[in-house]
C-alpha positions as CSV (number, residue, x, y, z in Angstrom):
1,M,25.4,3.0,4.5
2,R,25.5,2.5,0.8
3,A,26.3,-1.2,1.4
4,L,23.2,-1.5,3.5
5,A,21.1,0.1,0.8
6,E,22.5,-2.3,-1.8
7,Y,21.7,-5.2,0.6
8,I,18.1,-4.0,1.0
9,M,17.5,-3.7,-2.7
10,R,19.1,-7.1,-3.4
11,G,15.8,-8.9,-3.0
12,R,12.5,-9.2,-1.1
13,M,14.0,-11.4,1.6
14,Q,16.9,-9.0,2.3
15,A,14.5,-6.0,2.4
16,T,12.1,-7.8,4.7
17,L,15.0,-8.8,7.1
18,V,16.2,-5.2,7.4
19,V,12.8,-3.5,7.7
20,V,11.3,-6.0,10.1
21,G,14.5,-6.5,12.1
22,S,15.1,-2.8,12.6
23,A,11.5,-2.3,13.7
24,A,11.9,-5.1,16.3
25,M,15.1,-3.6,17.7
26,P,14.9,-0.9,20.4
27,L,15.6,2.6,19.0
28,L,16.2,1.5,15.5
29,F,12.7,2.3,14.2
30,W,14.2,5.2,12.2
31,L,16.2,2.7,10.2
32,S,13.2,0.6,9.6
33,A,11.3,3.6,8.3
34,A,14.3,4.7,6.1
35,A,14.6,1.2,4.6
36,G,10.9,1.0,4.0
37,S,10.9,4.4,2.4
38,L,13.7,3.2,0.0
39,V,11.7,0.1,-1.0
40,L,8.5,2.1,-1.5
41,L,10.3,4.9,-3.5
42,R,12.0,2.4,-5.8
43,R,9.5,-0.4,-6.2
44,G,6.2,1.3,-5.5
45,A,3.4,0.5,-3.1
46,N,2.3,-2.7,-4.9
47,D,5.7,-4.4,-4.5
48,A,6.5,-2.9,-1.1
49,I,3.2,-3.6,0.7
50,G,4.1,-7.2,1.5
51,I,7.4,-6.2,3.1
52,L,5.9,-3.3,5.0
53,A,3.0,-5.4,6.3
54,W,5.5,-7.6,8.1
55,A,7.1,-4.6,9.6
56,M,3.8,-3.6,11.2
57,L,3.8,-6.7,13.4
58,P,6.8,-5.7,15.6
59,A,5.5,-2.1,15.5
60,L,2.1,-3.2,16.9
61,V,3.9,-5.2,19.6
62,W,5.8,-2.2,20.7
63,W,2.6,-0.2,20.8
64,Y,1.0,-2.9,23.0
65,F,3.9,-2.4,25.5
66,G,3.4,1.4,25.5
67,E,5.9,2.4,22.8
68,P,4.0,4.0,19.9
69,R,7.0,5.6,18.2
70,T,7.9,2.7,16.0
71,L,4.4,2.5,14.4
72,L,4.0,6.3,14.2
73,V,7.4,7.0,12.5
74,L,7.1,4.0,10.2
75,G,3.6,4.9,9.1
76,G,4.4,8.6,8.9
77,A,7.6,8.2,6.8
78,L,5.9,5.7,4.5
79,G,3.0,8.1,4.0
80,L,5.3,10.9,3.1
81,A,7.2,8.6,0.8
82,L,4.0,7.8,-1.1
83,F,3.5,11.5,-1.8
84,L,7.2,11.9,-2.8
85,R,7.0,9.0,-5.2
86,A,3.8,10.5,-6.7
87,G,5.8,13.6,-7.7
88,W,5.1,16.0,-4.9
89,S,7.8,18.6,-4.3
90,W,9.8,18.7,-1.1
91,N,8.0,22.0,-0.3
92,R,4.7,20.2,-0.2
93,I,6.2,17.2,1.7
94,L,7.4,19.6,4.4
95,L,4.0,21.3,4.6
96,C,2.3,17.8,4.8
97,S,4.7,16.9,7.7
98,V,2.9,19.6,9.8
99,V,-0.4,17.7,9.3
100,L,1.5,14.5,10.2
101,G,2.8,16.2,13.3
102,L,-0.7,17.2,14.3
103,V,-1.8,13.6,14.0
104,Y,1.2,12.6,16.1
105,G,0.2,15.2,18.7
106,L,-3.4,13.9,18.9
107,I,-2.2,10.3,19.4
108,L,0.5,11.2,21.9
109,G,-2.0,13.4,23.8
110,A,-4.4,10.4,24.1
111,V,-1.8,7.8,24.9
112,F,0.5,9.7,27.3
113,R,-2.0,12.3,28.7
114,E,-1.3,11.4,32.4
115,P,2.6,11.6,32.3
116,I,2.5,14.7,30.1
117,E,0.1,16.5,32.5
118,A,2.3,15.4,35.4
119,M,5.3,16.9,33.7
120,A,3.3,20.1,32.9
121,G,2.4,20.3,36.6
122,E,6.0,20.3,37.6
123,L,6.8,23.0,35.0
124,K,4.0,25.1,36.4
125,K,5.6,25.0,39.8
126,L,8.9,26.3,38.3
127,L,7.4,29.2,36.3
128,P,7.8,31.8,39.1
129,T,11.5,30.9,39.2
130,M,12.0,30.6,35.4
131,L,10.2,33.9,34.8
132,D,11.5,35.8,37.8
133,G,10.0,39.2,38.0
134,V,7.9,38.8,34.9
135,H,5.7,36.2,36.4
136,Q,4.8,38.4,39.3
137,Q,3.8,41.2,37.0
138,M,1.4,39.1,35.0
139,S,-2.4,39.2,35.7
140,V,-4.3,36.2,36.9
141,D,-5.8,35.6,33.4
142,E,-2.3,35.9,31.8
143,R,-0.9,33.4,34.2
144,A,-3.8,31.0,33.6
145,R,-3.4,31.3,29.8
146,L,0.4,30.7,30.1
147,E,-0.1,27.6,32.3
148,G,-2.8,26.4,29.9
149,L,-0.3,26.4,27.0
150,I,2.3,24.2,28.8
151,T,0.6,20.8,28.1
152,P,-0.1,21.5,24.4
153,V,3.4,22.8,23.8
154,L,4.9,19.7,25.5
155,I,2.8,17.5,23.3
156,G,3.8,19.6,20.3
157,L,7.5,19.2,21.2
158,M,7.2,15.5,21.4
159,A,5.2,15.3,18.2
160,S,7.7,17.6,16.4
161,L,10.5,15.2,17.4
162,L,8.7,12.4,15.7
163,Q,8.0,14.7,12.8
164,V,11.7,15.3,12.5
165,V,12.6,11.6,12.7
166,S,10.0,10.8,10.0
167,L,11.4,13.4,7.7
168,L,15.0,12.3,8.4
169,S,14.0,8.7,7.7
170,L,12.5,9.8,4.4
171,I,15.5,11.8,3.5
172,L,17.8,8.9,4.2
173,G,15.7,6.6,2.0
174,R,15.7,9.2,-0.8
175,Y,19.5,9.6,-0.4
176,W,19.9,5.8,-0.7
177,Q,17.8,5.8,-3.8
178,A,19.8,8.5,-5.4
179,A,23.1,6.9,-4.4
180,L,22.2,3.6,-6.0
181,Y,20.3,4.8,-9.1
182,N,20.9,8.5,-9.6
183,P,24.3,9.5,-8.0
184,G,24.3,13.2,-7.0
185,G,20.6,13.6,-7.6
186,F,19.6,13.9,-4.0
187,G,22.2,16.5,-3.3
188,R,21.0,18.7,-6.2
189,E,17.4,18.1,-5.1
190,F,18.0,19.0,-1.4
191,R,20.2,22.1,-2.1
192,A,17.5,23.5,-4.3
193,L,14.8,23.2,-1.6
194,R,13.4,26.6,-0.9
195,L,10.0,27.6,0.6
196,S,8.0,30.1,-1.4
197,L,7.0,33.3,0.4
198,P,3.3,32.3,0.8
199,Q,4.4,28.9,2.3
200,A,6.9,30.5,4.7
201,L,4.3,33.1,5.8
202,L,1.7,30.3,6.3
203,L,4.2,28.5,8.6
204,L,5.1,31.7,10.4
205,A,1.4,32.4,11.0
206,G,1.0,28.9,12.4
207,M,3.8,29.5,14.8
208,L,2.7,32.9,16.0
209,I,-1.1,32.9,15.7
210,G,-1.8,29.2,16.4
211,P,-1.5,29.6,20.2
212,N,-4.0,32.5,20.1
213,L,-6.7,30.2,18.5
214,G,-6.9,28.1,21.7
215,P,-4.6,26.4,24.1
216,E,-4.7,23.1,22.2
217,M,-3.4,24.8,19.1
218,G,-0.2,25.7,21.0
219,M,1.4,22.6,19.5
220,L,1.4,24.3,16.1
221,T,4.4,26.5,17.2
222,P,7.0,23.6,17.3
223,L,5.3,21.7,14.4
224,C,5.4,24.7,12.0
225,S,9.0,25.4,12.8
226,V,10.2,22.0,11.5
227,P,9.7,22.7,7.8
228,L,11.5,26.1,8.2
229,L,14.4,24.3,10.0
230,V,14.8,21.8,7.1
231,A,14.6,24.7,4.6
232,G,17.3,26.5,6.6
233,V,19.6,23.5,6.5
234,A,19.0,23.2,2.8
235,L,19.9,26.9,2.4
236,V,23.2,26.4,4.1
237,H,24.0,23.4,2.0
238,G,23.2,25.4,-1.2
239,L,25.3,28.4,-0.2
240,V,28.2,26.2,0.7
241,E,28.0,24.5,-2.7
242,K,27.5,27.6,-4.7
243,G,30.2,29.5,-2.8
244,G,32.7,26.7,-3.3
245,L,33.2,26.4,0.4
246,G,34.6,23.2,2.1
247,R,32.6,20.5,3.9
248,F,34.1,22.0,7.1
249,W,31.2,24.5,7.1
250,L,28.6,21.7,7.0
251,V,30.3,19.8,9.7
252,G,30.4,22.9,11.8
253,L,26.7,23.5,11.1
254,Y,25.7,20.0,12.4
255,V,28.0,20.1,15.4
256,T,26.8,23.5,16.5
257,L,23.2,22.4,15.9
258,L,23.7,19.5,18.3
259,V,25.7,21.5,20.9
260,V,23.8,24.8,21.0
261,M,20.5,23.8,19.4
262,H,18.6,26.5,21.3
263,L,20.6,29.2,19.4
264,I,21.1,27.6,15.9
265,Y,17.5,26.3,15.5
266,P,15.8,29.7,15.6
267,L,18.6,31.1,13.5
268,L,18.0,28.6,10.7
269,V,14.2,29.2,11.0
270,V,14.8,33.0,10.5
271,L,17.2,32.3,7.6
272,A,14.6,30.2,5.8
273,L,12.0,32.9,6.3
274,V,14.3,35.6,4.9
275,D,15.4,33.3,2.0
276,S,11.8,32.8,0.9
277,L,11.8,36.6,0.3
278,F,15.3,37.3,-1.1
279,D,16.4,33.9,-2.6
280,F,20.1,34.0,-1.5
281,R,21.1,31.1,-3.7
282,G,19.6,32.6,-6.8
283,R,21.3,35.9,-6.2
284,L,24.7,34.2,-5.5
285,A,24.3,32.1,-8.7
286,R,23.6,35.3,-10.8
287,K,26.6,37.1,-9.2
288,S,29.0,34.1,-9.9
289,G,27.6,33.4,-13.4
290,P,29.6,33.4,-16.6
291,T,31.7,36.5,-17.2
292,N,33.1,35.6,-20.6
293,G,30.3,37.4,-22.6
294,E,28.5,34.1,-23.4
295,G,26.3,34.2,-20.3
């Protein structure tokens, strides 16, 4: 991957080839967004705008054929990259990604309203089986409210997936930038990522209270969980580094996240929430600090 980053930064022609070529290829829109983020982070918007304008052409073609993900992820990742280059902290970038996810949700809800509602209709038919016993005990109003949340939550899940891909593309672009010009810088930056208590509580409120503000706000639950997920992963990276543990633990984290995501995802969210209160990395650093009297 470092070789690809070096090729991208070799010149305008090479960067354009990778950014535009990846946007034109199926399922490689994330690579286009990552390459575009690298160019923007390193060279700034004035130098990158010509390259990125060319990338919008295949993205618009994909949109015309009913595939909006290329344009959404490319535009979203580059927007976040602008804020990161402007000096925003990762905490603010993560919070900003929730707003980006809401924009994704509004667009997806408009473009794919019919297939999403058809999918929601099928899920409504399965609710009595999925909630065996509980569904029969619910009142008519409770059943109607639950069924009304299905479509917004489906849209939120789709939008949160694009939100995750946009963040991962930005992270990859930042990693490339550090690998080329500041070795080890991104690792230190990512391992230090920690949400403050007010930020964590704001996200928690969005997850729990959002659906009560109206059915359409049900999409806030998955969208607000994404920053907490990223903060939870950063926490594990930081604890592994400060504890002197091997990379085996990180490999295990990502393998289990892929295999049993429904268990690890909420665990990482809870860990991020608790860490915002107790600061596990700070406590571990103080316990493992100098003991030679010079600390």
